[in-house]
Backbone as a chain_set.jsonl record, in Angstrom:
{"seq": "METVKLKTVLHVNNSSLQLNDFTQVYIGNALRAIAKSLGMDSDNVTVHIGTEGLQIYLADEEIALRKDFARQLIENTIKGMLSPLKGVFWTENITITTSSRVSAQARKEGRGPSSVVHKSPHNERG", "coords": {"N": [[-31.499, -0.764, 50.033], [-30.545, 2.641, 50.754], [-27.769, 4.388, 49.323], [-25.641, 6.792, 49.816], [-23.33, 8.974, 48.784], [-20.813, 11.247, 49.555], [-19.566, 14.29, 48.572], [-16.505, 15.771, 49.298], [-15.339, 19.316, 49.459], [-12.405, 21.135, 50.06], [-10.867, 23.992, 50.6], [-8.618, 26.572, 50.535], [-7.195, 29.656, 50.976], [-8.627, 29.894, 48.598], [-7.401, 28.036, 47.188], [-7.494, 24.601, 46.075], [-7.647, 21.418, 48.037], [-6.588, 18.466, 47.894], [-8.731, 15.271, 49.241], [-8.695, 12.167, 50.431], [-10.807, 9.233, 49.885], [-12.109, 8.776, 52.401], [-11.314, 10.659, 53.939], [-13.109, 12.438, 52.915], [-15.774, 11.626, 53.28], [-15.608, 11.522, 55.991], [-15.353, 14.449, 56.868], [-17.42, 15.057, 55.553], [-19.665, 13.912, 56.921], [-19.41, 14.779, 59.619], [-19.821, 17.736, 58.899], [-22.594, 17.577, 58.047], [-23.508, 16.561, 60.495], [-23.125, 18.439, 62.191], [-24.698, 20.635, 61.057], [-27.354, 19.446, 61.594], [-27.538, 19.412, 64.271], [-28.306, 21.904, 64.499], [-30.961, 21.855, 64.123], [-31.262, 21.712, 60.873], [-31.74, 19.97, 58.342], [-29.978, 18.923, 55.986], [-28.533, 18.486, 52.61], [-26.502, 19.186, 51.596], [-23.788, 21.077, 52.81], [-22.185, 24.077, 53.763], [-19.309, 25.572, 55.028], [-17.676, 28.465, 56.238], [-14.579, 29.687, 57.075], [-13.155, 33.023, 57.765], [-11.89, 35.921, 57.898], [-13.736, 37.145, 58.822], [-14.834, 35.69, 60.719], [-16.926, 32.602, 61.57], [-19.184, 31.223, 59.161], [-22.05, 29.772, 58.282], [-23.507, 27.811, 56.074], [-26.971, 26.515, 54.111], [-27.596, 24.662, 51.22], [-26.717, 27.311, 50.445], [-27.624, 29.415, 51.581], [-27.437, 31.377, 54.316], [-26.933, 30.347, 57.206], [-27.602, 31.961, 60.549], [-25.642, 32.38, 63.542], [-26.634, 32.49, 66.676], [-25.984, 32.199, 69.385], [-22.883, 33.01, 70.632], [-21.193, 30.875, 72.33], [-22.475, 28.809, 70.809], [-21.387, 29.228, 68.427], [-18.213, 29.224, 68.613], [-17.778, 26.459, 69.636], [-18.423, 24.998, 67.423], [-16.6, 26.48, 65.271], [-14.533, 25.49, 66.866], [-14.508, 22.524, 66.557], [-14.095, 22.144, 64.239], [-11.988, 23.053, 63.322], [-10.555, 21.58, 65.014], [-10.944, 19.111, 63.694], [-9.691, 19.325, 61.025], [-7.059, 19.678, 61.602], [-4.969, 18.196, 61.16], [-4.437, 17.844, 58.44], [-2.238, 18.542, 56.23], [-1.103, 21.309, 55.03], [-3.207, 23.219, 55.957], [-3.628, 26.063, 57.496], [-4.292, 28.244, 60.138], [-4.779, 31.282, 60.162], [-5.543, 31.765, 57.493], [-8.058, 31.881, 54.7], [-10.843, 29.105, 54.991], [-12.541, 27.088, 53.353], [-15.204, 24.599, 53.302], [-16.96, 22.307, 51.387], [-19.749, 19.988, 51.354], [-21.589, 17.529, 49.537], [-23.967, 15.402, 48.542], [-23.961, 13.063, 46.821], [-26.266, 10.847, 45.546], [-26.989, 7.257, 44.853], [-27.048, 5.513, 41.441], [-29.316, 3.289, 41.867], [-30.674, 4.162, 43.871], [-31.301, 6.455, 42.408], [-32.527, 5.566, 40.39], [-35.258, 4.287, 42.174], [-36.424, 6.644, 42.841], [-35.601, 7.827, 45.051], [-33.852, 10.176, 47.168], [-31.69, 12.69, 48.63], [-32.427, 14.12, 51.232], [-34.403, 17.198, 50.893], [-33.423, 20.403, 52.269], [-34.697, 21.747, 55.517], [-36.058, 23.989, 56.844], [-36.71, 25.129, 60.061], [-37.136, 27.59, 61.141], [-38.25, 30.834, 60.574], [-36.299, 32.699, 60.038], [-33.759, 31.626, 60.334], [-31.75, 31.311, 62.461], [-29.289, 29.874, 64.51], [-28.114, 28.326, 67.365]], "CA": [[-30.977, 0.437, 50.996], [-30.013, 3.927, 50.265], [-26.318, 4.65, 49.346], [-25.649, 8.059, 49.687], [-21.587, 9.229, 48.755], [-20.357, 12.184, 50.088], [-18.101, 15.009, 47.74], [-16.13, 17.285, 50.254], [-14.266, 19.987, 49.07], [-11.617, 21.884, 51.135], [-10.251, 25.033, 49.592], [-7.455, 27.02, 51.78], [-6.754, 30.913, 50.586], [-8.944, 29.625, 47.034], [-6.731, 26.96, 46.576], [-8.206, 23.391, 46.531], [-6.646, 20.549, 48.535], [-7.257, 16.799, 47.703], [-9.308, 14.568, 49.968], [-8.799, 10.753, 49.959], [-12.306, 8.84, 50.013], [-12.414, 8.398, 53.839], [-11.255, 12.158, 54.437], [-14.357, 13.588, 52.499], [-17.113, 11.647, 53.784], [-15.755, 11.729, 57.256], [-15.64, 15.651, 57.379], [-18.985, 15.65, 55.271], [-20.92, 13.729, 58.034], [-19.391, 15.756, 60.637], [-20.81, 19.056, 58.549], [-23.986, 17.347, 57.821], [-23.86, 16.327, 61.576], [-23.171, 19.904, 62.65], [-26.454, 21.35, 60.354], [-28.6, 18.759, 61.932], [-27.485, 19.572, 65.768], [-28.569, 23.156, 64.811], [-32.456, 21.646, 63.347], [-31.403, 22.117, 60.014], [-31.343, 18.92, 57.686], [-29.591, 19.244, 54.469], [-27.169, 17.005, 52.399], [-25.319, 20.401, 51.141], [-23.564, 22.276, 53.835], [-21.093, 24.823, 53.368], [-18.739, 26.293, 56.127], [-16.424, 29.224, 55.851], [-13.727, 30.54, 58.128], [-12.108, 33.851, 57.518], [-11.455, 36.911, 58.57], [-15.062, 37.839, 59.61], [-15.394, 34.556, 61.438], [-17.644, 31.383, 61.003], [-20.373, 31.194, 58.56], [-22.311, 28.09, 57.524], [-24.638, 28.013, 54.564], [-27.089, 25.322, 53.993], [-28.384, 25.192, 50.132], [-26.545, 28.932, 49.573], [-28.66, 30.13, 52.495], [-26.49, 31.52, 55.538], [-27.426, 30.448, 58.753], [-27.237, 33.07, 61.832], [-25.826, 31.587, 64.838], [-27.092, 33.446, 67.72], [-25.051, 32.256, 70.38], [-21.446, 33.077, 70.681], [-20.922, 29.582, 72.685], [-22.587, 27.613, 69.799], [-20.04, 29.309, 67.477], [-16.753, 28.91, 69.663], [-17.85, 24.978, 69.723], [-18.612, 24.741, 65.92], [-15.321, 26.77, 64.838], [-12.912, 24.429, 67.203], [-14.84, 21.229, 66.262], [-14.007, 22.153, 62.609], [-10.285, 23.254, 63.274], [-10.061, 20.243, 65.538], [-10.948, 17.983, 62.758], [-8.762, 19.676, 60.188], [-5.818, 20.366, 62.144], [-4.076, 16.781, 61.022], [-4.432, 17.784, 57.324], [-1.074, 19.43, 55.817], [-1.545, 22.754, 54.067], [-4.597, 24.254, 56.915], [-3.368, 26.943, 58.707], [-5.735, 29.159, 60.831], [-4.86, 32.505, 59.26], [-5.925, 31.69, 56.395], [-9.602, 31.685, 54.865], [-10.803, 28.319, 54.759], [-14.03, 26.692, 53.373], [-15.286, 23.016, 53.049], [-18.041, 22.455, 51.166], [-20.155, 18.936, 51.311], [-22.848, 17.474, 49.025], [-24.427, 14.236, 48.629], [-24.124, 11.913, 45.241], [-27.053, 9.709, 45.444], [-26.123, 6.016, 43.999], [-27.792, 5.385, 40.268], [-29.681, 2.514, 42.44], [-31.78, 5.172, 44.949], [-32.235, 7.714, 41.855], [-33.894, 5.028, 39.466], [-36.3, 3.786, 42.672], [-36.758, 7.991, 43.328], [-34.88, 7.857, 46.401], [-33.049, 10.979, 46.678], [-30.85, 12.929, 49.305], [-33.353, 14.942, 51.598], [-33.779, 18.783, 51.239], [-33.69, 21.264, 53.551], [-35.83, 21.541, 56.151], [-36.022, 25.503, 57.383], [-37.252, 25.149, 60.926], [-37.018, 28.808, 61.772], [-38.544, 31.752, 59.287], [-35.475, 33.894, 60.521], [-32.792, 30.44, 60.171], [-31.214, 31.584, 63.731], [-29.929, 28.762, 65.594], [-27.651, 27.708, 68.213]], "C": [[-30.267, 1.31, 50.299], [-28.533, 4.227, 50.301], [-26.018, 6.218, 49.01], [-23.7, 8.357, 49.706], [-21.677, 10.736, 48.813], [-19.298, 13.028, 49.437], [-17.94, 16.27, 48.55], [-15.292, 17.412, 49.302], [-13.492, 20.713, 50.07], [-10.848, 22.82, 50.43], [-9.488, 26.308, 50.893], [-7.05, 28.237, 50.953], [-7.623, 30.304, 48.818], [-8.562, 28.94, 46.673], [-7.341, 25.537, 47.163], [-7.321, 22.491, 47.239], [-7.269, 19.401, 48.419], [-7.405, 16.21, 48.785], [-9.34, 13.211, 49.635], [-10.647, 10.695, 50.264], [-12.811, 9.169, 51.456], [-12.407, 9.964, 54.821], [-12.968, 13.178, 54.034], [-15.55, 12.76, 53.332], [-16.977, 11.379, 55.539], [-16.03, 13.144, 58.086], [-17.204, 15.649, 56.412], [-20.289, 14.988, 56.11], [-20.739, 14.737, 58.942], [-20.095, 17.265, 60.29], [-22.06, 18.433, 58.678], [-24.508, 17.479, 59.651], [-24.529, 17.864, 62.686], [-24.745, 20.761, 62.16], [-27.686, 20.441, 61.178], [-28.717, 18.705, 63.641], [-28.118, 20.968, 66.116], [-30.385, 23.154, 64.295], [-32.469, 21.95, 62.188], [-31.126, 20.48, 59.202], [-31.0, 19.103, 55.928], [-28.112, 18.389, 54.032], [-26.102, 18.114, 51.657], [-24.94, 21.213, 52.124], [-22.395, 22.821, 53.102], [-20.604, 25.258, 54.394], [-17.438, 26.928, 55.591], [-16.138, 29.795, 56.905], [-12.748, 31.395, 57.624], [-11.849, 34.661, 58.266], [-12.911, 37.251, 59.415], [-15.491, 36.607, 60.65], [-15.833, 33.317, 60.63], [-18.478, 31.67, 60.166], [-20.525, 29.902, 58.033], [-23.573, 28.548, 56.721], [-25.057, 26.411, 54.162], [-28.007, 25.567, 52.622], [-28.281, 26.584, 49.979], [-27.344, 29.595, 50.413], [-28.114, 30.061, 53.934], [-27.643, 31.385, 57.026], [-27.158, 31.168, 59.868], [-26.79, 32.329, 62.923], [-25.909, 32.868, 65.732], [-26.088, 33.63, 68.84], [-23.141, 32.489, 70.164], [-20.758, 31.49, 71.403], [-21.295, 28.728, 71.737], [-21.255, 27.769, 68.631], [-18.741, 28.851, 67.566], [-16.72, 27.123, 69.446], [-17.645, 24.582, 68.227], [-16.99, 24.902, 65.437], [-14.306, 25.421, 65.418], [-13.45, 23.147, 66.713], [-14.2, 21.217, 64.981], [-12.413, 22.056, 62.294], [-9.826, 22.0, 64.036], [-9.689, 19.054, 64.266], [-10.214, 18.077, 61.33], [-6.77, 19.917, 60.623], [-4.76, 18.953, 61.72], [-3.44, 17.093, 59.367], [-3.232, 18.719, 57.068], [-1.664, 20.238, 54.612], [-2.74, 23.502, 54.465], [-3.497, 24.936, 57.537], [-4.132, 28.499, 59.012], [-6.102, 30.453, 60.225], [-5.207, 32.885, 58.121], [-7.54, 31.744, 56.085], [-9.742, 30.185, 54.172], [-12.348, 28.034, 53.997], [-14.327, 25.205, 52.787], [-16.817, 23.168, 52.738], [-18.441, 20.8, 51.11], [-21.259, 19.027, 51.063], [-23.066, 16.169, 48.957], [-24.667, 13.781, 46.919], [-25.265, 10.535, 45.381], [-26.567, 8.335, 44.59], [-27.494, 5.92, 42.942], [-29.019, 4.58, 40.854], [-31.195, 3.499, 43.013], [-32.117, 5.987, 43.828], [-33.099, 6.975, 41.084], [-35.374, 4.932, 40.327], [-36.862, 5.353, 42.809], [-36.767, 8.3, 44.404], [-33.767, 8.754, 46.026], [-32.293, 10.908, 48.398], [-32.134, 13.968, 50.026], [-33.085, 16.245, 51.591], [-34.072, 19.42, 52.659], [-34.711, 21.492, 54.213], [-35.673, 22.971, 57.024], [-37.262, 25.162, 58.661], [-37.473, 26.749, 61.981], [-37.128, 29.915, 60.622], [-36.934, 32.822, 59.54], [-33.776, 33.021, 60.339], [-31.462, 30.58, 61.427], [-31.289, 30.406, 64.452], [-28.78, 29.124, 66.447], [-27.655, 29.069, 69.432]], "O": [[-29.488, 1.0, 49.397], [-28.05, 4.32, 51.43], [-26.225, 6.679, 47.887], [-22.972, 7.931, 50.603], [-22.524, 11.372, 48.185], [-18.134, 12.671, 49.62], [-18.624, 17.291, 48.625], [-14.699, 16.61, 48.58], [-14.127, 20.903, 51.107], [-10.098, 22.361, 49.568], [-10.021, 26.681, 51.938], [-6.404, 27.849, 49.979], [-6.87, 30.43, 47.852], [-9.029, 28.651, 45.572], [-7.613, 25.333, 48.346], [-6.124, 22.739, 47.091], [-8.432, 19.265, 48.799], [-6.479, 16.34, 49.587], [-9.949, 12.904, 48.61], [-11.44, 11.558, 50.642], [-13.861, 9.79, 51.62], [-13.044, 10.315, 55.814], [-13.592, 14.082, 54.589], [-16.248, 13.454, 54.07], [-17.94, 11.108, 56.257], [-16.539, 13.288, 59.197], [-18.073, 16.42, 56.819], [-21.47, 15.331, 56.049], [-21.635, 15.549, 59.17], [-20.759, 17.887, 61.119], [-22.706, 18.873, 59.629], [-25.445, 18.153, 60.078], [-25.503, 18.176, 63.371], [-25.587, 21.308, 62.873], [-28.833, 20.875, 61.287], [-29.64, 18.162, 64.247], [-28.424, 21.352, 67.245], [-31.005, 24.203, 64.126], [-33.506, 22.528, 61.864], [-30.159, 19.859, 59.643], [-31.747, 19.358, 54.984], [-27.157, 17.922, 54.652], [-25.0, 17.766, 51.23], [-25.706, 22.135, 52.405], [-21.779, 22.308, 52.167], [-21.54, 25.52, 55.149], [-16.532, 26.446, 54.911], [-16.939, 30.34, 57.665], [-11.701, 30.979, 57.13], [-11.535, 34.336, 59.411], [-12.933, 37.584, 60.6], [-16.516, 36.72, 61.323], [-15.426, 32.974, 59.52], [-18.742, 32.856, 60.367], [-19.698, 29.136, 57.538], [-24.35, 29.491, 56.866], [-24.309, 25.454, 53.962], [-28.938, 26.371, 52.639], [-29.227, 27.242, 49.548], [-27.884, 30.563, 49.879], [-28.219, 29.071, 54.658], [-28.583, 31.993, 57.537], [-26.041, 30.824, 60.257], [-27.614, 31.518, 63.344], [-25.384, 33.963, 65.534], [-25.52, 34.661, 69.199], [-22.465, 31.853, 69.355], [-19.75, 31.058, 70.845], [-20.559, 27.748, 71.625], [-20.489, 26.928, 68.161], [-18.203, 28.162, 66.699], [-15.667, 26.578, 69.116], [-16.699, 23.86, 67.911], [-16.236, 23.948, 65.245], [-13.609, 24.65, 64.759], [-12.487, 22.482, 66.332], [-13.722, 20.136, 64.638], [-11.789, 21.38, 61.477], [-8.787, 21.431, 63.703], [-8.667, 18.418, 64.007], [-10.135, 17.102, 60.583], [-5.741, 20.205, 60.012], [-3.638, 18.99, 62.225], [-2.313, 16.734, 59.024], [-3.23, 19.748, 57.744], [-2.38, 19.94, 53.656], [-3.312, 24.274, 53.695], [-2.542, 24.348, 58.046], [-4.388, 29.468, 58.298], [-7.227, 30.789, 59.853], [-5.224, 34.042, 57.699], [-8.314, 31.667, 57.038], [-9.11, 29.881, 53.161], [-13.236, 28.87, 54.163], [-13.66, 24.755, 51.856], [-17.667, 23.788, 53.376], [-17.463, 20.117, 50.807], [-22.067, 19.81, 51.563], [-22.107, 15.568, 49.441], [-25.474, 14.229, 46.105], [-24.902, 9.362, 45.292], [-25.754, 8.483, 43.677], [-28.649, 6.137, 43.31], [-30.056, 5.077, 40.415], [-32.358, 3.457, 42.612], [-33.257, 6.44, 43.937], [-34.256, 7.361, 40.923], [-36.435, 5.256, 39.793], [-38.087, 5.292, 42.918], [-37.669, 8.956, 44.925], [-32.956, 8.559, 45.121], [-32.219, 9.942, 49.158], [-32.793, 14.601, 49.201], [-32.033, 16.712, 52.028], [-34.673, 19.076, 53.677], [-35.782, 21.475, 53.608], [-35.002, 22.826, 58.046], [-38.446, 24.977, 58.383], [-37.844, 26.873, 63.149], [-36.235, 29.967, 59.776], [-36.895, 33.828, 58.831], [-32.749, 33.691, 60.232], [-30.38, 30.012, 61.277], [-32.281, 29.848, 64.92], [-28.384, 30.281, 66.307], [-27.224, 28.88, 70.57]]}, "num_chains": 1, "name": "protein.A"}
């Protein structure tokens, strides 16, 4: 069985906040699920919430959200997920990045994380 570990980094106003292993995996899986719900499959997801609103990146490519409802649902999901964490205030710039690290055994067997699958030429979702 493939073992994929997630490395999740949270930045608030360009300062990194330490996350324990459980929180890294929890937030990482949530970000990957959001990407998957938009029709994108990626192990590298970045979400930024700042003055310009919500931005989602998969493998350094921004995914445009067409519908305001989808944008609000995703933004509120992320805010709710992060609300118990100390040091996170919504008037600040927040960036969360998650990426997978495949176990040495999976790498040896030639298995690894899936690559980004683009289902739309314009990468517009929701």
